[in-house]
N, C-alpha and C positions, 0 to 999 in steps of 0.2 A: 819303224821303218814303213808297213804300212801305209802310212799319213805322206811318206815323200814319195811315194808314188801313185799312191793317187792324184794327189797335185801334178806332179809327174804326167800322166794321162791327163789333164785336166788340160795343161799349159799346151802341149804337146797336140789336143784338138784343138785348141784355138788359135794358134800359129798358123794350124790347117788350115782350116774352116775359113782365119784372114787372105792369107796363099789362095784361095781356089776363089776367094771372091775379086782378089785381081786380076788373077785372073780371064776369070768369065770376061769380067772389064774388058779386058784389051781381046779377047773374044767373038764380045759381041759389038765392038767396033766402039768404045769409051775410054775410050782409051785419054782421053782427058783425068775422069774423073778419076780413071788408075792410075793418072801423074799422081792426082793433091794426096788419095791416098799414099802411094810410095815416099809424096814427100813430109805426109804426116805422122811417117815410120822413122824415117831420118830427122825432123823436128824435134819428134822424141825422146828418140835415146840420144840423138844430142844433148836435152835439158836434159837427159835422167841421169847420166857423165859426168854434167856441169853441177847437178845438185847432190849426184852422193846415191840417189835415190835407187832404191831395192826394194821393193813391195814384201822378199822373203825373211827379211827380219823385221818387218809391222806382224808377223802373224806367226814366229818362232823357227823358218825353217832356214839349217846353216847351208848356205850353199856359194858358189864362190865370191867372188862381187863384179869381177866382171862380169860373167853368164847373168848373176842376177839382177844386174843393171842395166842386160842390153836386151832380156826379154822385160824385166819392166817398164825399157821405154818401147816397144814391141810391144805388149800389153796396155800401156796406157795411148797409146794413138787411137787405140781405137774408142779411148773416146772415154769423159768418166759418169754417167752409169754403164758401161762397161767395165771398168776395172771394179767396181761395187760390188758389183753383181759376182764382177770373179772373187775381189776376196773374201764377199760373205760367202761362198762356194768352200777358198780352204778355212780360213776360219772355220767352217761347220764342223771341216775332218782336221783338223788338228784341236783343237779345242774338245767336239763328242759331242 
């Protein structure tokens, strides 16, 4: 259970920081960049559902399939380096 709580904390922090970054772009007048980031989220979430991607399965955490796929798409929209680092952090928690 502690593993799940820590994973939730990491996921929450990642998503909140992502939202804050997009909001700052809008406030700073970088609307095109913010729109690009939002488009990346929509595209990655759509692809995650199309492929049935769920990163929680990869690290052995049981989660509702819809929520897992949605979060996977949002996290993946940050890019491959980000998802690699993110999964590495989660695996360190789950494996020990």
